[in-house]
Every structure is written in structure tokens, then in C-alpha cells.
C-alpha positions as CSV (number, residue, x, y, z in Angstrom):
1,M,0.0,0.0,0.0
2,T,1.5,3.4,-1.1
3,P,1.1,6.6,0.9
4,A,-1.5,7.7,-1.6
5,D,-3.5,4.5,-1.2
6,L,-3.3,4.8,2.6
7,T,-4.5,8.5,2.4
8,R,-7.6,7.4,0.4
9,T,-8.2,4.5,2.8
10,V,-8.2,6.8,5.8
11,L,-10.5,9.3,4.1
12,H,-12.9,6.6,3.1
13,T,-12.9,5.2,6.6
14,V,-13.9,8.7,8.0
15,R,-16.7,8.9,5.4
16,R,-18.0,5.5,6.3
17,A,-18.0,6.3,10.0
18,V,-20.0,9.4,9.4
19,E,-22.5,7.6,7.1
20,A,-22.9,5.0,9.9
21,D,-23.6,7.8,12.4
22,E,-20.6,6.8,14.5
23,L,-19.2,10.2,13.9
24,C,-21.2,13.5,13.7
25,A,-18.8,15.5,11.6
26,V,-18.1,17.0,8.2
27,V,-15.9,14.7,6.2
28,P,-12.7,16.6,5.4
29,E,-11.7,17.1,1.8
30,R,-8.2,15.8,2.5
31,V,-6.3,13.9,5.1
32,T,-2.6,13.5,5.5
33,V,-0.4,10.6,6.5
34,R,3.2,11.1,7.5
35,V,6.2,8.9,8.5
36,P,6.5,9.1,12.3
37,P,9.6,10.9,13.5
38,R,10.6,8.0,15.7
39,P,11.0,4.2,15.0
40,G,8.6,1.9,16.6
41,C,5.5,4.1,16.0
42,G,4.2,2.3,12.9
43,D,4.8,3.0,9.3
44,Y,2.6,6.1,9.0
45,A,0.7,8.4,11.4
46,T,-2.3,10.6,10.8
47,N,-3.8,13.5,12.9
48,V,-7.3,13.1,11.3
49,A,-8.9,12.4,14.7
50,L,-7.5,15.6,16.2
51,R,-8.7,17.6,13.2
52,I,-12.3,16.2,13.5
53,A,-12.2,16.9,17.3
54,Q,-11.4,20.5,16.7
55,D,-14.4,20.9,14.5
56,T,-16.9,18.9,16.6
57,G,-15.7,19.3,20.2
58,R,-15.8,15.6,20.8
59,P,-12.7,14.1,22.5
60,A,-10.1,13.2,20.0
61,L,-9.4,9.9,21.7
62,D,-13.0,8.8,21.2
63,I,-12.8,9.7,17.5
64,A,-9.5,7.9,17.2
65,E,-11.0,4.7,18.7
66,V,-13.9,4.8,16.2
67,L,-11.5,5.1,13.3
68,R,-9.0,2.6,14.7
69,R,-11.6,-0.1,14.9
70,R,-12.5,0.5,11.3
71,L,-9.0,1.0,9.9
72,V,-7.6,-2.2,11.4
73,R,-10.1,-4.2,9.3
74,E,-8.9,-2.7,6.0
75,P,-6.9,-4.9,3.7
76,G,-3.2,-4.1,3.8
77,I,-3.2,-2.7,7.3
78,A,-1.7,-4.9,10.1
79,A,-2.2,-2.8,13.1
80,V,-3.5,0.7,14.3
81,D,-2.5,2.2,17.6
82,I,-3.6,5.4,19.3
83,A,-0.8,7.6,20.5
84,G,-0.6,10.8,22.5
85,P,-3.8,13.0,22.4
86,G,-5.3,11.1,19.4
87,F,-2.8,10.3,16.7
88,L,-3.3,7.1,14.7
89,N,-0.1,5.1,14.1
90,I,-0.7,2.7,11.3
91,T,1.4,-0.4,10.6
92,L,1.0,-1.9,7.1
93,A,0.8,-5.6,6.4
94,G,3.8,-7.0,4.6
95,A,3.2,-7.8,0.9
96,T,4.3,-11.1,-0.7
97,Q,7.3,-10.8,-3.1
98,A,5.0,-10.9,-6.1
99,E,2.6,-8.3,-4.7
100,L,5.5,-6.0,-3.9
101,V,7.0,-6.2,-7.3
102,R,3.7,-6.0,-9.1
103,G,2.7,-3.0,-7.1
104,L,6.0,-1.2,-7.9
105,L,5.7,-2.0,-11.6
106,G,2.1,-1.0,-11.8
107,D,2.6,2.4,-10.0
108,R,2.5,5.0,-12.7
109,E,3.1,7.9,-10.3
110,T,6.6,9.3,-10.1
111,G,8.0,11.1,-7.1
112,R,7.8,14.9,-7.1
113,P,11.2,16.6,-7.4
114,L,12.6,17.5,-4.0
115,P,13.7,21.0,-3.1
116,L,17.5,21.3,-3.2
117,P,19.7,24.4,-3.1
118,E,21.6,25.2,-6.3
119,P,25.2,24.0,-6.2
120,D,28.0,26.5,-6.0
121,P,28.8,27.6,-9.6
122,A,32.5,26.6,-9.2
123,L,31.4,23.2,-8.0
124,L,28.9,22.9,-10.9
125,R,31.7,23.7,-13.4
126,R,34.1,21.1,-11.8
127,L,31.7,18.2,-11.3
128,G,28.8,18.8,-13.8
129,P,25.1,19.1,-12.8
130,D,24.5,15.5,-11.6
131,A,27.6,15.0,-9.4
132,A,27.2,18.6,-8.1
133,R,23.7,17.9,-6.9
134,W,24.6,14.6,-5.4
135,S,27.5,16.3,-3.6
136,L,25.0,18.4,-1.7
137,L,23.8,15.2,-0.1
138,C,27.2,13.6,0.8
139,P,28.4,13.1,4.3
140,P,30.9,15.8,5.5
141,G,34.5,15.0,4.7
142,L,33.8,13.2,1.4
143,D,36.2,14.1,-1.4
144,R,33.8,15.7,-3.9
145,D,36.1,14.8,-6.8
146,L,35.5,11.2,-6.0
147,L,32.0,11.7,-7.6
148,L,33.7,11.9,-11.0
149,A,35.3,8.5,-10.7
150,Q,33.7,5.4,-12.4
151,R,34.4,3.0,-9.6
152,E,32.7,1.4,-6.7
153,S,34.0,3.8,-4.1
154,N,31.8,6.5,-5.8
155,P,28.2,6.2,-4.4
156,L,26.6,8.1,-7.3
157,F,28.3,5.8,-9.8
158,R,27.0,2.7,-7.9
159,V,23.5,4.0,-7.9
160,R,23.5,4.9,-11.6
161,Y,25.4,1.7,-12.5
162,A,22.8,-0.4,-10.7
163,H,20.1,1.3,-12.8
164,A,22.0,0.8,-16.0
165,R,22.5,-2.8,-15.1
166,S,18.8,-3.4,-14.7
167,Q,18.2,-1.9,-18.1
168,A,20.8,-4.1,-19.7
169,L,19.2,-7.2,-18.2
170,L,15.8,-6.1,-19.7
171,R,17.4,-5.5,-23.1
172,N,19.2,-8.9,-23.0
173,A,16.0,-10.7,-22.0
174,R,14.1,-9.1,-24.9
175,D,16.8,-10.4,-27.2
176,L,16.3,-13.9,-25.8
177,G,12.5,-13.6,-26.3
178,F,11.2,-13.4,-22.8
179,S,9.8,-10.7,-20.5
180,P,9.4,-10.0,-16.8
181,E,6.6,-11.5,-14.8
182,A,6.2,-11.0,-11.0
183,G,6.4,-14.2,-9.0
184,D,8.2,-16.0,-6.2
185,I,12.0,-15.9,-6.4
186,H,12.4,-18.0,-3.2
187,S,14.3,-15.2,-1.4
188,E,17.5,-16.4,-3.1
189,D,19.9,-13.9,-1.3
190,A,17.3,-11.3,-2.1
191,G,16.2,-10.4,1.4
192,A,18.1,-7.1,1.6
193,L,16.9,-6.1,-1.9
194,L,13.3,-6.9,-1.2
195,A,13.4,-5.0,2.1
196,A,14.9,-1.9,0.4
197,L,12.2,-2.1,-2.3
198,A,9.5,-2.4,0.3
199,D,10.9,0.6,2.1
200,H,11.0,2.9,-0.9
201,A,7.5,4.4,-0.6
202,R,8.1,5.1,3.1
203,V,11.4,6.8,2.6
204,S,10.1,8.8,-0.4
205,A,7.2,10.0,1.7
206,T,9.7,11.7,4.2
207,R,10.6,14.2,1.4
208,A,14.1,14.2,2.9
209,P,16.8,14.4,0.1
210,D,19.7,13.1,2.1
211,R,17.6,10.2,3.5
212,L,16.5,9.3,-0.1
213,A,20.2,9.4,-1.3
214,R,21.3,6.9,1.4
215,H,18.3,4.7,0.6
216,L,19.2,4.6,-3.1
217,E,22.8,3.6,-2.1
218,R,21.4,0.8,0.0
219,L,19.1,-0.4,-2.8
220,A,21.8,-0.2,-5.4
221,D,24.3,-2.2,-3.3
222,A,21.7,-4.9,-2.5
223,F,20.7,-5.1,-6.2
224,L,24.3,-5.5,-7.4
225,R,25.0,-8.2,-4.7
226,W,21.9,-10.0,-5.7
227,T,22.5,-10.0,-9.5
228,A,26.0,-11.2,-8.8
229,A,24.7,-14.2,-6.8
230,C,21.6,-15.1,-8.8
231,P,21.7,-15.1,-12.6
232,T,18.7,-13.4,-14.0
233,L,19.2,-14.6,-17.6
234,P,19.4,-18.2,-18.8
235,R,22.8,-19.7,-19.4
236,G,23.9,-21.5,-22.4
237,D,21.0,-23.6,-23.9
238,E,18.9,-23.2,-20.8
239,K,15.3,-22.1,-21.6
240,P,13.8,-19.1,-19.7
241,S,11.8,-20.4,-16.8
242,A,9.2,-18.8,-14.4
243,V,12.1,-18.1,-12.0
244,H,14.0,-16.2,-14.7
245,R,10.9,-14.1,-15.4
246,A,10.4,-13.4,-11.7
247,R,14.0,-12.4,-11.2
248,L,13.7,-10.1,-14.2
249,A,10.6,-8.5,-12.7
250,V,12.6,-7.8,-9.5
251,A,15.4,-6.3,-11.7
252,E,12.8,-4.1,-13.6
253,A,11.2,-2.9,-10.3
254,S,14.7,-2.1,-8.9
255,G,15.6,-0.1,-11.9
256,K,12.3,1.8,-11.8
257,V,12.7,2.7,-8.1
258,L,16.4,3.8,-8.7
259,A,15.4,6.0,-11.7
260,D,12.5,7.5,-9.8
261,G,14.7,8.3,-6.8
262,L,17.4,9.9,-9.0
263,H,14.8,12.0,-10.8
264,Q,13.4,13.2,-7.5
265,L,16.9,14.5,-6.7
266,G,17.2,16.2,-10.1
267,I,19.8,13.7,-11.3
268,T,19.7,11.8,-14.6
269,A,19.4,8.0,-14.7
270,P,21.1,6.9,-18.0
271,A,20.3,3.5,-19.4
272,H,24.0,3.0,-20.5
273,L,27.1,3.7,-18.5
């Protein structure tokens, strides 16, 4: 479930509670869900009960309990807890591998560009626009000239190389006459990769550029380790199987997420490196 899906679910839950006379309130036009500031508080939080309480005078904790009982029955939601004066902390249910990949590939929305300051003109001339923008997100002390190097020690190169690698796998698969199809890959050393893919919507929702950059590095590293350990394409005279198609779908989803993240940071995602 994406943040947009969850927002719609919360809004529909409020509307159904009003229609059932459990709440006497005007249904808000919009509700918001945000990533909680501290770990252990669910995947997302919403203040919708507090907003309704301000309009109605009914205690926010009462409203939160009405909504909690309804939300916890929604598909894709594992738990809902009430925190503080009436915040709803929502924990999403984990998706199967196939559902996760299918959801990423079917999502047509791209992340909105994140606000970043303009790089220093001298740095822009020295590094070029992509490396200069990435340099704004680097930890202190990193040699910025490293971002020009085409090697593993360059985090921007690793992220863009992982994306280019995913595109090469898709091109080679087309040449062999098969296409991706989401399915079970039996977690063949893919645990870290699948965890990073599942975490993308949550990280993206924070709208924090530095956090997104570190997430892309983690995803790229997991993807490159996985492709080195598990061949995505058939070897020799081997025929493409359901496992090859499922692995290719994971590669396609990884490339899509990496490209989307780079574009949010105003950085290009070339298909060839």
C-alpha cells in the first residue's frame, strides 16, 4: 500500500464512520499521512482524529478509537495504535514478493522533485550538474572529486550503474525472447533487496533528500550483490523459466525505483554507463 493508497483509505474510513452515524462531523476534503519521527511508531501516522475533534468538540481519543476499529479491518493494514492525544499510528501488512514487485511496476506515479539548493557555480563547473547535486547530499568530509570516478567507491556511480545494469538485463531478456513476470524468487539472497524495495514508498514520503540518497545507495548495493549471486538470464542452452521471469521482474522494479529516486533528486538515470 502506497502513501496515496493509505490516504484514500483513511479518508474513506472517515466517510463510512460518518455515514454510519458513528461520527457526527463534516468529512474533510483531504487527510494526510506522514512517516512518524521515531522508529517503533508504525509505518505512518495521521492526525485526522485531532482535526475532527477541533471541528466537533468531541474528545479526539473517542474519535481515534472509532477510526481505529474500522481501519484495522482494512486490507493491507496490520495494526493501528492510538498515540498521544489522538494520533493514529498505522502499521502496514507485509506484501508477498510478487505483490510487492507487481505494485512497484504498476505504479504510474513518479515522485515529485525534492527542493535542493543550487550547487555552487564553481562546483557545478568542476563536477557537472549530476555530481554537483549529489555532492549536496554527501556526508561531511567526502572528497567531492570522487564523484567523477567510475568506480565502486563512488556512491553516485554505484546507484547509476545499478540502474543501467537493470536496463541491460531487460534488453538482453528481450533479445532472448522473454519478458518479466512477477512471481516468487524463493528469497535467493534477495532479502536485503526486497526489504529496500518495500521501504521505498516510506522513505520517499519523508521528502528528505539526504535520506533518499542513502536509501538509493542501500538499494543499489543490494541489487548489485543479488545480481552477482543469482543469474537473471538463462545460461547456455537453458530455456527461460518462471524463476528467470520473476527475477527479471525484480530487476525491472529495482531499476524503476532507482530511476524515480534519482529524478526526485534532479539527477539523470542513464540506461547505459
